[in-house]
C-alpha positions in Angstrom: -3.1 19.1 23.9 0.4 19.4 22.6 1.5 16.6 25.1 -1.2 14.4 23.7 0.2 15.4 20.1 3.9 14.6 20.6 3.0 11.3 22.3 1.0 10.2 19.3 3.8 11.4 17.5 6.2 9.2 19.3 4.3 6.4 18.8 3.3 6.9 15.1 7.3 7.1 14.9 7.7 4.0 16.8 5.6 1.7 15.0 4.6 3.4 11.9 1.0 4.0 13.1 -1.2 4.0 16.3 -2.0 1.0 17.8 -5.0 0.8 19.8 -3.4 -0.9 22.9 -1.1 2.8 22.7 -3.9 4.6 22.3 -5.5 3.3 25.2 -2.5 3.4 27.2 -2.0 7.1 26.3 -5.7 7.7 27.4 -5.0 6.2 30.8 -1.5 7.8 31.2 -3.4 11.4 30.9 -6.4 10.6 31.9 -8.3 11.6 28.7 -11.1 10.2 27.1 -10.4 7.6 24.5 -12.6 9.5 22.2 -10.5 12.7 22.6 -7.4 10.4 21.4 -9.4 9.0 18.7 -10.3 12.9 17.9 -7.1 13.9 17.4 -5.5 10.9 15.7 -8.3 11.1 12.7 -7.7 14.7 12.5 -4.3 15.1 11.6 -3.0 13.5 8.6 0.2 12.9 10.0 -1.4 9.8 11.9 -2.6 6.5 10.8 -4.9 4.0 12.5 -3.7 1.4 10.3 0.2 -0.1 9.8 1.8 1.3 7.0 4.1 0.1 4.5 7.8 0.7 4.2 7.3 3.4 1.5 4.2 5.7 1.8 3.2 7.7 -1.4 0.9 10.9 -1.0 -1.0 12.4 -3.7 -2.5 15.7 -3.5 -6.3 16.2 -4.3 -7.0 19.9 -3.9 -8.0 21.9 -6.3 -4.8 23.2 -7.7 -3.2 19.7 -8.3 -6.5 18.2 -9.5 -6.2 20.9 -12.1 -2.7 20.0 -12.8 -3.9 16.4 -13.6 -3.3 14.3 -10.2 -6.4 12.5 -10.8 -4.9 9.9 -13.3 -2.1 9.2 -10.7 -3.8 7.0 -8.4 -4.9 4.9 -11.5 -1.1 4.8 -12.6 -0.1 3.6 -9.0 -2.9 0.8 -9.4 -1.4 -0.1 -12.8 1.8 -0.5 -11.4 1.0 -2.7 -8.9 1.0 -0.1 -5.8 -0.7 -1.8 -3.1 -1.3 -1.0 0.5 0.3 -3.7 2.1 4.2 -4.1 3.9 5.7 -2.2 0.7 3.4 0.5 -0.5 0.6 2.5 1.2 -0.8 4.8 -1.0 -2.6 7.6 1.2 -4.4 10.9 -1.0 -4.0 14.1 1.0 -6.7 17.0 1.0 -4.1 19.0 0.2 -0.5 20.1 0.7 -0.7 23.6 0.8 2.1 23.7 -2.3 -0.3 24.7 -4.5 2.6 26.5 -6.6 4.4 23.2 -6.8 0.9 21.6 -8.3 0.5 18.8 -8.7 2.4 17.5 -5.9 3.0 13.9 -4.7 5.1 13.0 -1.5 7.2 10.0 -1.2 8.4 8.9 1.7 8.5 12.4 3.3 10.4 13.7 0.0 7.9 16.0 -2.0 8.0 16.0 -5.3 6.3 19.2 -7.6 5.3 19.7 -11.3 4.5 15.9 -10.8 3.6 13.9 -14.1 2.4 10.0 -14.8 6.1 9.7 -16.5 7.8 11.2 -13.8 6.0 8.8 -11.1 6.1 5.8 -12.9 10.1 6.4 -12.9 10.0 7.4 -9.3 8.1 4.2 -8.4 9.5 1.9 -10.8 13.0 2.5 -8.6 11.4 1.7 -5.5 10.3 -1.4 -6.7 14.1 -2.2 -8.1 15.0 -1.3 -4.4 12.5 -3.5 -3.0 13.5 -6.4 -5.1 17.2 -6.0 -4.1 16.3 -5.7 -0.6 14.3 -9.0 -0.8 16.9 -10.5 -2.8 19.4 -9.7 0.2 17.2 -11.0 2.4 16.7 -14.3 0.8 20.7 -14.2 0.6 21.2 -13.9 4.3 18.7 -16.0 5.2 20.8 -18.6 2.9 24.1 -17.8 4.3 22.6 -18.3 7.9 21.1 -21.5 6.8 24.2 -22.5 5.5 26.0 -22.1 8.9 23.2 -23.9 10.7 24.3 -27.0 8.5 
């Protein structure tokens, strides 16, 4: 099973999710039923069956985090316009196992403990600013390319 998980992790790393055709390829390559591949892919939180945004925001829904106030984070993210799109993906997680840091939010792999609404807004606002800068740079680059082609 270790070889399956490693293969799936490699695919996840390459694509950001597990495309169906890649899982079918792994199934055939290792002679493992596709149902077994899906079983593994849906059991572990590390895997996603659909594309994710450039920024992935995980909010812990474990008891300690909920008691610490994590329930309001989802509404806060919605109010800020964080939707599942090419820029952002919101994924609630059952438990991170970091109860002493509750409430916990993980953004792009970085763990933020003792999270508050104001701190979450500040971090996500910075991500929006970064996305806006990237978008402006893309437009500038595109404009430069258009100018060179003329």
